[in-house]
N, C-alpha and C positions, 0 to 999 in steps of 0.2 A: 538279484530285483532287490535285497533286504539293503544292502548299500545306496543304491540309486534313491531308496526311501529313505535312510536316513540323510543323504547329501541334502535331498531336498527339502527335507525336514530346519536342517540344521541351517542351510543359506535362508531357508524364507526368512527364519529366527534371527538373522545378521541382519535382513533388510528392515524385519521392523522396526528391529532396532536399530539401525539406523534412521530413517522415518520420520521417531520418538528424538534422537538428539538432535537431527535436523529443527523440528519444530521448535523443541523446547529452547535449544539455543538463541532460537527466530526472537521467540518470545524473552528468553534473559539477555539479548547483546544489550547493551548501555552507551554504546558511543565510545570516544576516543577523548582523554585529557590533555588539550593545548592550554601549556600556563604559559606564562611570560609574556603575553597579548597585550599591550594595552591600548584601550578603544581610543580611536580617533577620533577627533572631530570637532566638534564649536562649543562655545561658552553661552549659548540662548538659554531660552526656555522661561521666556512673561511669556510663556503661551498657555489659555486660562486651561485648554481642556482638547484630549482629542478622546475623539471616540471612534470603535473600527466595529461596523457591520461589517459578522460572517453570515451572506448568504451560502449557507452550507447549500454541497450539490448544483449550486445552478453555474451551466457551461455558456461558456463566453457566446456562440452563436444564438443560441435562446435568449439568453438575454437582451443580445443588438435588438433582434427584435421590437421588441416592445420599447425600447428606448425613446423613441418618437413621441410612441401613443402615450404613456404616461408621464411628459415632460418632466427630465432629469436634466435640466439647462442650466443647473448653476456653477458644476464642477467639470474636472475633467474625465475622459472617458478612455480607461486605457482596454483595449479589446485582446489585448495579442498575447494574453499569462499565458505558464504554461506550470500542470502542479509540478510537485516531487515524487520521487520514486519511495518505498512506494506509494501510490496518490490513495493513501486511507485519511482521515480527520485528525487521529493524532500525529499522527509526521509531520500533516500541511500544517496544522495548526503552532508546532514547534516551531518549523520553519519559517513561519509567516514573521513571528515574534522576535526571533533571535536572529535572522538572515543565516543559518546553519543549516545545510542539508542534515537526509534522517541520519544519514553516518555517521555523523560528529556528534552529533546532540543525543543519538543515540533512540531516540521513538522512531518503529518498522512496523508497526500494529499498533490497533485498537486495545488491545489486551494488555493486560499487566501495564499499565501506563504508569509514569513514577516523575518523582522529579526532577527537573531539568538542573544539569550541575553547566550548561553553559549559559554568559550575559546573553541578556534580552532585553525586549524595547518594558517587561512589566519593573524590572528589578533599578530600570534608570530612571522611571519614573517615582517608582520607592527612595528611591536616594535622594529625587527631586523635589517629594515633600508631599506629591501627587495623591491624589486620596484615588485609592484602584479600586473598582468595581466591575463585579465577574454575575452578568445576567443569562443566567438559565444553563451554564456550560458547563459539565461537569469533568469534560476532559482540561478544559486548559485550568478550572479548580486543579485537578490534580497533576498536569504538567505546572504552574509558577506557583500552587500554595494561596489561592485566589479562593476565599471563598462564594461557589456559585448564589446568584439568588435564587431562593428558591419558587417555582414556576411550575404551571400540570401540565405535563407531555403530552404528545397526542396533535390532532388538528387543532390549530388555533396557534399554538404555542409564539408562533413569531406576532402575529398579534400584542399578543400580554410581555412579552422582549421586547417588542418596541416603545410600547405605552409605561412599559415598568423602567426600560432604559432614559427615555425624555424625563418622565416625573424624575428621576433621580439625579438625573444629570442639572436640570433647575434648583431642584433640595440642593445640592452642595454647592454651587454657581451660587445660589441667594446666601450662602451660610459662610462666602467668601473663600469656598476651598477651591482648588483647583485639582482637576479629574482624569484618571484614563478611565477609559468603560471599553469593556468586550461587552459586545450581545451576537448572540446567533440563533440565527433564525432558521428553526430544524423542519417545517414543514416540507419544504422542497425536498430535500432528501427522503424524508420517508417517504412522499409522494414519486422519485423517483427509485427507490427501491421495489415499492410495489408496483408500479404500475411502468418502467422503463424509461428513458431518458428520451425515447422520440413520443411517448404518448401525449392525448390529450390533455389525458388531467397534469401531466410535466412542465406542457406548456401555459397552459390557466392558472397553475397554480404560480410559478413563476411570474406571470402578468400581473396576477393580484398582489402578490409581495411587494414587487417594483412599486404599486403605484401607493400601497402599504410605506414604504421605502419613502418615495417621493414626498408623500404626506409629512413623517417626520422628519425632511432636508426645511420642507415648509413652516413647520411649528418652530425649529429652532432656525427658523433664516435670520434672527437678530441676533443671534449668541454666534452666527460663522464668523464674524468679524476678528472674533477672539479665539478662535480655535480651529481643529481640523477634524473630518468625519468621511472615514474610508469607509469604503462599501467596498466589499471583495468575496470570491467565492475561492472554497479550497480546491473543488476538483468538479468536473461532469460525470457523465454516465454513460453505460453503455446501454446498447439497445434494451439487451434481458434485464434491466436492472438493477446492475454492479458497479464496483469500485475499485479502484488496486492497481490494474496494469496501468501497461503506456500505452495504449490505445490513445487514438488521438481524440476522440468524442471525449475521453475520462482526462485527459491531459488537460483539458481546455479550460483556462480560466479566466477572471477581468476582476480591473479596478477602475474605482471610483472616486477621486479625489475631489472633495469642497472644503470653503474657507479659508482662509488667511489671506484671502486676495485671489487663491486659483482662480485663474480666470475661466471661462467653458469653454470648451470644445475637446476637440478627439484626438489621442497623440496612438498613432501606429507603429509605437518601439515595443519589439516585445521584450517580455521578461517572465522572470521564475518567482517562484513565489520567496525563494531567499535575497528577490531584488527589494521586497516588499518593508524591512524592517532598516538598513540603510537611507529608503526616500524618504521613508516619513521620519526618523534621523535628523536630515538634512532641512526640511521641510520645516521641525520644531527648531533645532539648533542644536538637538541632542549628543550629547556621544553617540558615538557607532558603533553597536554592541561588538565587546571583545571578539568574538568567535564568530562575529556576520563574511561571509564569503561571498555574500552578493555586492553590488555597485547601483549608487545613486542611479536614478532614471534621469539623467540632468537633460535626455533631449525632450523630455515633457515637463519639464519645470524650472531648467536651468542650470548650470552650478552653483548653489548656493553654497558662498563659503570657502571653495575646494573643495568641499568632500570628493569628488570624482578622483581626484589624485591621493585623498588621504586613504579612499577607501580599495583602490591599485597597489599601497602600498602595505595595506593590512592584510591583502586577501594572497599577494606576496609574501611574505609571511608566513602566515599558516600554511599554503601551500608547503613551504621550503621545511617547517618542520614538521607536517605528515611526510615529507622525504625520505627526512631523516631519520624515522622514527618506523618507516613503514616500506620504506623502499619504493616508492611512490603515490602520487597526488591526486592520483584517481580517487572518487569517493565512491566507486561501483565498477567492477571488473571479471572478469572471468579471470584470469588463472593468478594466482598466488604463490607463494614459493611454498617449495617441494613439494610440486606435480611430479619431480623427477625422478621419487621415490615411489609416489603414489602411484606409477605409470605401471613400474614393472611389479609393484603390488596388486595391482589389478588383474594383469597379465598370469600371476600365480596364482588368484584367488582362483582363476576361470579354468585353471587347469583339472580338479579334480570332476566337475561335469562331463567338461570339456572329455579326456578319459573316459567315462563310463559310456559315453555316445558312441563312442568306436563300434559296439559290437550290438548298437539300435537300427534296429532293420530300417528300410526307405520307408515304409507307410509310416512308422512314428515321427520320421519329420514332414510328410507331408499332412498328418494330424497335428504336428505342432503349429504348422504354419495355418492353420484352418482356425485352429485352436484362436490363438492372435488375429487372428483377422473376426473371426465370431466375437471376442474381447474388444478389440476397438470399437466394433461396428453400434454394440452394447455399449462400451461407454460413451462413446459420445450422443447416442440418442438419449441415453439415460442418467449422465454425469454432466460432460459436456467441459470440465474441468481445462484449460489451460493458460489461464492467467491469476493473475490478482482478483480480478475484477470477473471472473468466472464465480467466486467464493461465498457464499452469503456465511457461511460456519464451517469450519474444519470439522465438525464431528458427523455433519452432512457429508462431507466428501470422503471418511475413511468408511461411514455404512453405504454409501455410493460404491465405491468400489468392492467393496465385501459383497456387494450384492451380485454387483456384475458378475465378479469371479463365482461364484454359485451358480449364478445362471448359465454361464458358459461353461462350467466345468460340469454343471449334469447335463448338459448335450453332448460335451464330449461323455462321457459316459454313456449315454445311450447309443453311440456312434462306435464308440469299442466295444460294445456286447454284441453289438450286427454283426460286425465286422472280426474280430477274432474265433477264430478256432476254438477254445473254450476258458474257462473263466481266467485261471492261470495266464494265459496269453495276452487276455482282455489287463488284464493287471501288470502286467509287464509291460504293454505296449504306452497304457498311461502313468509307469513311473520316467517313460524315455521322454514325454510328451513333456512332462512337469519341468525333468532336466533338460531340456531343449530352452523351458520358459524362463528357467533360472538364469543359463546363458546369454537369452536376451535380455532378461532385467536387469542381469550386471554389466550388458554393454551399455545397454541405455541409460541405467546409472553413474557408467563412469565416462559418461559424457559432461557431467556437469564435476561429478567426484572426483576425476584425476583431475581436472587442472585450478577448481575451487579449494576442495576438501568436505571435509562431513560437517562443520560448523560454520553459523555468521559470524563471519571474522570483520575486521576492517583489511580491505576495503570490503563494501558489500558487496553479495553476487549480483548477477542480470537474473532481476526477480520474477523474471519469467519467465528463465530457465532455471530458475527454484524453483517453482511451482512445476514443473515438466517431470525433475527430478526427484521429487515427493512424491507425485504421484506414480512414475517409472516405480520406486522403490514397492507403494504399498499396492502397485496392481502383481508386483513378482511375487512379495509376502503372501500376500489375501491366496493367489492362485494356487502358491503350496497347501498355505496350512490351512486354508477354507474346501479349495477347489476340489485335491487331488482328493481328500477325504469323501467328497462328496462323490463326487468323478466315478470313483473305487468301489464307492457304499449304491451307485447307479449300477453299475455296470454290472456285477454283482447279483443285486435284485434280479434283475430285468433278464441276464444272461438266459437262451433257454439251446441247449443243444440241438444240431440242424439233423435232419432229417438222414 
């Protein structure tokens, strides 16, 4: 029994350590360095301004429903956009302005955001002498080194951002400067997190701000022949109010382009956020960002200046660099190298708890199955995390899993006290139960751990599976470190000898 206690405790500490290491490597991931790429493109640059308006958190389907009502009829609407993974704001902004996927530019979360080292449109604007203005976006400030014009957060932020952007655009153009501007409208994102992506509040906020953006375009309509306005979203929302995963409603984005003689209409060509930067570079006549994997959307705007072939050559060059360095050009994958080493290690790791379970009574396995079933039911009800879209705070996930382990183990302790012949048998039964949980936890974690490995590297993992790996580790760890002491204490406290 003592050996069983020790094995459960040690293995659960290892599970917790693996979860913390995985989390830390996710926040610490910094992408890959691809050198020797010369940006292909044109020699244009006579455009006076380019304005990006990020409609944060607006799904394409919702925006489509208000298009006709708000009168956005001066540009081209592209409704079939797809976000990047993870579908968070930081990774999306990095890909929009660089054309590189998150696995390359390195931003795979909204925490610990750092200055991007990949080439991007902001750097190109600086090289061409544009004044770079960032209205109210602290993520863009961190990613691209553009100090944000301070705005009050909360409801109405988007109104202030659009008004400040319009005033700054006219002021700089009036003073003879060329302008590269980024404006972020946050209100829809805030409402989406609170009320969900299918709520009446969310839909109403999208409509209200679509009207405000239409008004913005009307107010700068005299300037549109001199520049470009790009309105786009970075992600949508899940029904429950979050994003980050690969759900269809979460990945749904759009783009709307006006100015520079771009005629009104709708283009149904599918695109990804990595295609935005090369498309804008083509319309402006700028060099392609040197680390862009995207393609200019020639189906919507024509092949201006032969950018399509230039972008394809660059993409092939970059993918060949990845293949030569990492053995793959995939940016997201399940398998990495050394899986053939990790597989026998996982089998060896399972040997001690499996060996100790050889003497477990049949009732222990029944109890283990009941514990896992109860844990799963309580987890689904109280936590319910299966993808990034279910996570608002990782601290909440950790706390939630710990509470589920405590509640499930409290019930297990009561059941052990009712069925065991004596206190010693109750404790022994519980030790076998948690040994079985250790084996199940190792098996669940190995589905990800063996093919991919314990830390985030290139290629990035399938993120939804990575979330399940993290939860499996926490569940097994807290079952042993919190659950087993709870169940044991309850069993010893409530046990009553049978008459």
